[in-house]
C-alpha positions as CSV (number, residue, x, y, z in Angstrom):
1,X,-51.5,-9.5,-45.5
2,X,-51.8,-8.2,-42.1
3,X,-53.9,-5.9,-41.1
4,X,-52.1,-2.9,-39.3
5,X,-53.4,-1.0,-36.3
6,X,-54.0,2.8,-36.1
7,X,-50.2,3.9,-35.6
8,X,-49.7,6.5,-33.0
9,X,-46.8,8.0,-32.6
10,X,-44.9,7.6,-29.5
11,X,-44.5,10.4,-27.2
12,X,-41.2,9.2,-25.5
13,X,-38.0,11.4,-27.2
14,X,-36.5,8.9,-29.7
15,X,-32.7,8.8,-31.4
16,X,-32.3,7.8,-35.3
17,X,-30.1,7.0,-37.3
18,X,-27.2,8.0,-34.4
19,X,-23.7,6.6,-34.5
20,X,-23.6,2.9,-32.1
21,X,-21.0,2.7,-30.0
22,X,-20.9,-1.1,-30.6
23,X,-18.2,-3.1,-32.3
24,X,-18.0,-6.4,-33.8
25,X,-15.6,-9.0,-32.1
26,X,-14.0,-11.0,-35.0
27,X,-12.9,-14.0,-33.6
28,X,-12.5,-16.1,-36.9
29,X,-11.6,-15.0,-40.7
30,X,-14.5,-17.2,-41.6
31,X,-16.6,-14.0,-40.0
32,X,-15.7,-11.9,-43.0
33,X,-17.7,-13.8,-45.4
34,X,-21.2,-13.2,-43.3
35,X,-20.6,-9.9,-41.6
36,X,-18.3,-7.5,-44.0
37,X,-15.6,-5.7,-42.3
38,X,-17.0,-2.2,-43.3
39,X,-19.8,-3.0,-41.7
40,X,-21.7,-0.3,-39.6
41,X,-23.2,-0.4,-37.0
42,X,-26.4,1.4,-37.2
43,X,-28.9,2.7,-33.8
44,X,-32.3,3.2,-35.1
45,X,-34.1,4.3,-32.5
46,X,-34.2,3.9,-28.5
47,X,-36.1,5.3,-25.4
48,X,-37.5,1.7,-24.9
49,X,-37.9,-0.5,-21.2
50,X,-36.7,-3.7,-22.8
51,X,-37.5,-4.4,-26.8
52,X,-38.3,-8.0,-28.0
53,X,-39.1,-10.1,-31.1
54,X,-38.3,-8.1,-33.8
55,X,-40.0,-9.0,-36.8
56,X,-39.9,-7.9,-40.6
57,X,-43.1,-7.2,-42.7
58,X,-41.8,-7.6,-46.3
59,X,-44.7,-6.4,-48.0
60,X,-44.9,-3.2,-45.8
61,X,-41.3,-3.1,-45.5
62,X,-41.5,-2.1,-42.0
63,X,-40.0,-3.9,-38.8
64,X,-42.4,-4.8,-35.1
65,X,-40.9,-5.4,-32.1
66,X,-42.5,-5.4,-28.7
67,X,-42.1,-3.7,-25.5
68,X,-42.3,-5.8,-23.2
69,X,-42.9,-4.3,-20.2
70,X,-44.8,-1.2,-21.9
71,X,-47.6,-4.6,-23.0
72,X,-46.6,-2.8,-26.5
73,X,-45.8,-3.6,-30.2
74,X,-44.1,-0.6,-32.0
75,X,-42.9,-0.2,-35.6
76,X,-40.0,1.5,-37.5
77,X,-39.2,1.8,-41.1
78,X,-36.5,3.5,-43.4
79,X,-37.2,6.9,-43.3
80,X,-38.7,6.8,-40.0
81,X,-37.2,9.7,-37.3
82,X,-39.3,7.7,-34.1
83,X,-40.9,4.2,-33.6
84,X,-44.7,4.9,-33.4
85,X,-47.0,2.4,-31.7
86,X,-48.7,-0.5,-33.4
87,X,-50.4,-2.4,-30.8
88,X,-51.5,-1.6,-27.4
89,X,-51.8,-3.2,-25.3
90,X,-49.9,-6.0,-27.3
91,X,-50.1,-9.2,-24.7
92,X,-52.2,-8.6,-22.0
93,X,-55.9,-7.6,-21.2
94,X,-56.4,-7.1,-18.2
95,X,-55.5,-4.1,-15.8
96,X,-52.0,-4.5,-15.5
97,X,-50.6,-4.8,-11.7
98,X,-48.3,-6.4,-10.3
99,X,-46.4,-7.9,-13.1
100,X,-43.0,-6.8,-14.7
101,X,-43.4,-8.2,-18.2
102,X,-46.7,-8.0,-19.3
103,X,-46.2,-7.7,-22.8
104,X,-46.2,-9.5,-26.0
105,X,-42.1,-11.1,-26.7
106,X,-41.5,-13.5,-29.8
107,X,-43.2,-12.6,-33.1
108,X,-43.7,-14.1,-36.4
109,X,-45.1,-14.8,-39.3
110,X,-47.6,-17.5,-40.5
111,X,-47.4,-18.9,-43.7
112,X,-51.0,-16.5,-44.6
113,X,-48.3,-13.5,-43.4
114,X,-50.5,-13.5,-40.0
115,X,-48.9,-12.2,-37.2
116,X,-48.1,-14.9,-34.5
117,X,-47.6,-13.5,-30.6
118,X,-46.5,-14.9,-27.5
119,X,-48.1,-12.9,-25.2
120,X,-47.0,-13.1,-21.7
121,X,-49.8,-11.8,-19.8
122,X,-52.5,-13.1,-21.0
123,X,-50.8,-16.3,-21.4
124,X,-51.1,-17.7,-24.7
125,X,-49.4,-18.0,-28.3
126,X,-52.3,-16.0,-30.6
127,X,-52.8,-14.5,-34.4
128,X,-53.7,-11.6,-35.4
129,X,-56.6,-12.0,-37.9
130,X,-56.9,-10.2,-41.2
131,X,-60.0,-8.4,-39.6
132,X,-57.8,-6.9,-37.2
133,X,-58.8,-9.4,-34.1
134,X,-56.8,-11.6,-32.2
135,X,-57.5,-15.8,-31.9
136,X,-55.7,-17.7,-29.7
137,X,-53.3,-20.9,-31.0
138,X,-52.6,-22.0,-27.9
139,X,-53.1,-21.3,-23.9
140,X,-52.8,-24.6,-21.4
141,X,-51.3,-28.1,-21.7
142,X,-53.1,-30.8,-20.0
143,X,-56.3,-28.3,-18.5
144,X,-53.2,-26.3,-17.2
145,X,-52.2,-22.6,-18.2
146,X,-48.9,-21.8,-19.7
147,X,-46.5,-19.7,-17.5
148,X,-45.5,-16.9,-19.5
149,X,-44.9,-17.9,-23.8
150,X,-41.7,-16.4,-24.9
151,X,-40.5,-16.8,-28.3
152,X,-41.3,-19.1,-31.1
153,X,-40.4,-20.7,-34.5
154,X,-42.9,-21.6,-37.1
155,X,-42.5,-25.3,-39.5
156,X,-43.1,-25.2,-42.3
157,X,-46.0,-28.2,-41.5
158,X,-47.7,-25.2,-39.9
159,X,-46.5,-26.4,-36.5
160,X,-45.5,-23.9,-33.7
161,X,-43.0,-23.8,-31.8
162,X,-42.3,-22.4,-28.4
163,X,-41.0,-21.8,-25.0
164,X,-42.9,-21.0,-21.9
165,X,-40.4,-19.8,-19.4
166,X,-42.1,-17.9,-16.1
167,X,-41.0,-14.0,-16.8
168,X,-44.5,-12.9,-17.4
169,X,-45.8,-13.8,-14.0
170,X,-47.8,-11.7,-11.8
171,X,-45.0,-11.6,-8.8
172,X,-44.8,-14.2,-6.3
173,X,-47.8,-16.0,-8.7
174,X,-47.5,-19.7,-8.3
175,X,-47.5,-21.5,-11.8
176,X,-49.6,-23.9,-12.8
177,X,-47.4,-26.0,-14.7
178,X,-44.5,-26.9,-12.2
179,X,-41.7,-26.7,-14.9
180,X,-40.9,-25.1,-17.8
181,X,-41.2,-26.4,-21.3
182,X,-40.4,-26.3,-25.0
183,X,-43.8,-27.1,-26.3
184,X,-45.2,-27.5,-29.9
185,X,-49.1,-26.6,-31.4
186,X,-49.9,-28.1,-34.4
187,X,-52.4,-26.3,-36.7
188,X,-55.1,-28.5,-35.3
189,X,-54.2,-27.3,-31.6
190,X,-52.5,-30.3,-30.7
191,X,-50.1,-29.2,-27.8
192,X,-47.1,-31.5,-27.1
193,X,-45.2,-31.1,-24.8
194,X,-41.2,-31.6,-26.4
195,X,-38.8,-31.1,-23.3
196,X,-39.3,-30.1,-19.5
197,X,-35.5,-30.5,-18.3
198,X,-34.4,-26.8,-18.9
199,X,-34.8,-24.0,-15.8
200,X,-35.8,-21.2,-18.2
201,X,-36.4,-21.6,-22.1
202,X,-35.5,-19.0,-24.5
203,X,-35.0,-18.5,-27.7
204,X,-36.3,-21.0,-30.2
205,X,-35.0,-21.4,-34.0
206,X,-35.2,-23.8,-36.6
207,X,-32.8,-24.8,-39.0
208,X,-32.9,-24.0,-42.2
209,X,-33.4,-27.6,-43.4
210,X,-35.7,-28.3,-40.0
211,X,-33.3,-30.8,-38.7
212,X,-32.7,-29.0,-35.9
213,X,-34.8,-27.5,-33.4
214,X,-32.3,-24.7,-31.5
215,X,-33.4,-23.4,-28.0
216,X,-31.6,-20.9,-26.0
217,X,-31.6,-20.9,-22.3
218,X,-31.4,-17.8,-20.2
219,X,-30.2,-19.7,-16.7
220,X,-27.2,-18.2,-14.9
221,X,-25.8,-21.3,-13.5
222,X,-26.5,-23.3,-17.2
223,X,-26.4,-20.7,-19.9
224,X,-27.0,-23.3,-23.2
225,X,-28.0,-23.8,-26.7
226,X,-29.5,-27.3,-26.9
227,X,-30.0,-28.4,-30.7
228,X,-32.5,-31.3,-30.6
229,X,-33.0,-33.5,-34.0
230,X,-36.4,-33.7,-35.1
231,X,-38.3,-36.1,-35.4
232,X,-41.0,-37.4,-39.1
233,X,-43.6,-37.1,-37.2
234,X,-42.6,-33.3,-35.6
235,X,-41.5,-34.2,-32.4
236,X,-37.5,-34.2,-31.0
237,X,-35.2,-36.5,-29.9
238,X,-33.2,-35.6,-27.1
239,X,-31.0,-32.4,-26.8
240,X,-27.5,-31.9,-26.9
241,X,-25.3,-29.0,-26.4
242,X,-24.8,-26.8,-29.2
243,X,-22.7,-24.0,-27.6
244,X,-22.1,-23.2,-23.8
245,X,-21.6,-19.5,-22.9
246,X,-20.7,-19.9,-19.5
247,X,-16.9,-18.8,-20.5
248,X,-18.3,-15.6,-22.2
249,X,-18.3,-12.2,-20.4
250,X,-20.5,-9.6,-20.6
251,X,-24.0,-8.1,-20.2
252,X,-26.6,-10.9,-21.1
253,X,-27.4,-14.1,-20.9
254,X,-28.8,-16.5,-24.3
255,X,-32.0,-15.1,-25.5
256,X,-33.5,-14.7,-28.7
257,X,-31.9,-16.6,-31.7
258,X,-32.7,-16.7,-35.2
259,X,-30.8,-19.2,-38.0
260,X,-29.5,-18.2,-41.2
261,X,-30.2,-19.8,-44.7
262,X,-26.3,-21.7,-44.5
263,X,-26.7,-22.7,-41.1
264,X,-25.2,-19.6,-39.4
265,X,-26.8,-19.8,-35.8
266,X,-27.0,-16.0,-34.1
267,X,-27.5,-15.6,-30.7
268,X,-28.2,-13.2,-28.3
269,X,-25.4,-14.1,-25.0
270,X,-23.1,-12.6,-23.0
271,X,-21.8,-9.0,-25.1
272,X,-24.7,-8.8,-26.9
273,X,-25.0,-10.8,-30.5
274,X,-22.6,-14.4,-30.8
275,X,-22.7,-15.2,-34.3
276,X,-21.7,-19.5,-34.2
277,X,-21.2,-21.8,-36.9
278,X,-23.6,-24.7,-38.0
279,X,-20.4,-26.6,-36.2
280,X,-20.8,-24.8,-33.3
281,X,-17.6,-22.8,-33.4
282,X,-17.9,-19.1,-32.0
283,X,-16.7,-17.2,-35.0
284,X,-17.7,-13.2,-33.6
285,X,-19.4,-11.4,-31.5
286,X,-21.3,-8.0,-31.8
287,X,-20.4,-6.3,-28.4
288,X,-23.2,-3.8,-27.3
289,X,-22.4,-2.9,-24.1
290,X,-25.8,-4.0,-22.3
291,X,-28.0,-7.2,-22.2
292,X,-29.6,-7.8,-25.9
293,X,-33.2,-9.7,-25.9
294,X,-33.5,-11.0,-29.4
295,X,-32.4,-10.9,-33.1
296,X,-34.0,-11.1,-36.7
297,X,-33.7,-10.4,-40.5
298,X,-35.0,-8.2,-42.3
299,X,-35.1,-7.1,-46.3
300,X,-34.7,-10.9,-48.1
301,X,-31.8,-11.2,-45.2
302,X,-29.9,-8.2,-46.0
303,X,-30.3,-6.6,-42.6
304,X,-29.9,-7.8,-39.4
305,X,-31.5,-6.2,-36.6
306,X,-31.2,-6.2,-32.7
307,X,-33.5,-5.5,-29.8
308,X,-30.7,-4.2,-27.7
309,X,-32.0,-3.1,-24.2
310,X,-33.3,0.4,-24.7
311,X,-32.7,0.5,-28.5
312,X,-32.7,-1.0,-31.8
313,X,-30.1,-1.8,-34.0
314,X,-29.4,-2.7,-37.5
315,X,-26.1,-4.1,-39.4
316,X,-25.6,-5.2,-42.6
317,X,-24.6,-9.3,-43.8
318,X,-22.6,-10.4,-46.7
319,X,-25.2,-10.2,-49.9
């Protein structure tokens, strides 16, 4: 169970449960079995700079999410009219200067219910321990510091798979690594490079059977989602393009993603959120009208939360 830091009310004026201007674009009848036709999109709160990394705390029935530029994790739960500061600083513990995105990004819970964070500014994957302190899980590969770990997925073995684009580096900083990698770190701390061929690896998720690793690339010239077959030793085989977002219009690029229990892939991308069958067919989109960073499940998978630039959205899934 997570030891919650002190809650501080966010001073910025926020909007709670306001009607949303977002719409659902239905491209295939199969979408009705995932998102019911009468589903409404709620705006839970607004006022953020760039919301990211939504994760649901089942025991506390609350949502955590990062605001990366503000170096802050916020929390929201049913009945709250405003989000509240849950942790600050969240991803960079030095003096903030010359950094556009210093804070935490992707968040996840491990098997113990501990919060695992991708920290841009401190350039590491870390875990929040029971006493409220943080412990570094991984911050380097072959003696060189990561760029800025961005998003993560946790395997049932305890291994953490994560991406390492340069978005959190200080301006004009020279990276120690000359590539943006997809990595795995085992429970004993061994870091393995899985792929270095993607220009901007970003969101990452495992299929329900843990036989496929998905990685989204937020790179304008090649906005794709790659699927890697998992090997028995926890590494991956050569990746293949699972979905190409290039033909789609709308603001945003492939970013955060999650996979539902039936294998449906929910990935942010052009227009907002893409709902893609496990065979790689686009079933529909949640059109947000703005770049949308990430997606997460909540309340036993019955709710879908979106971190959509300056706001948090919610819609109900079919039970």
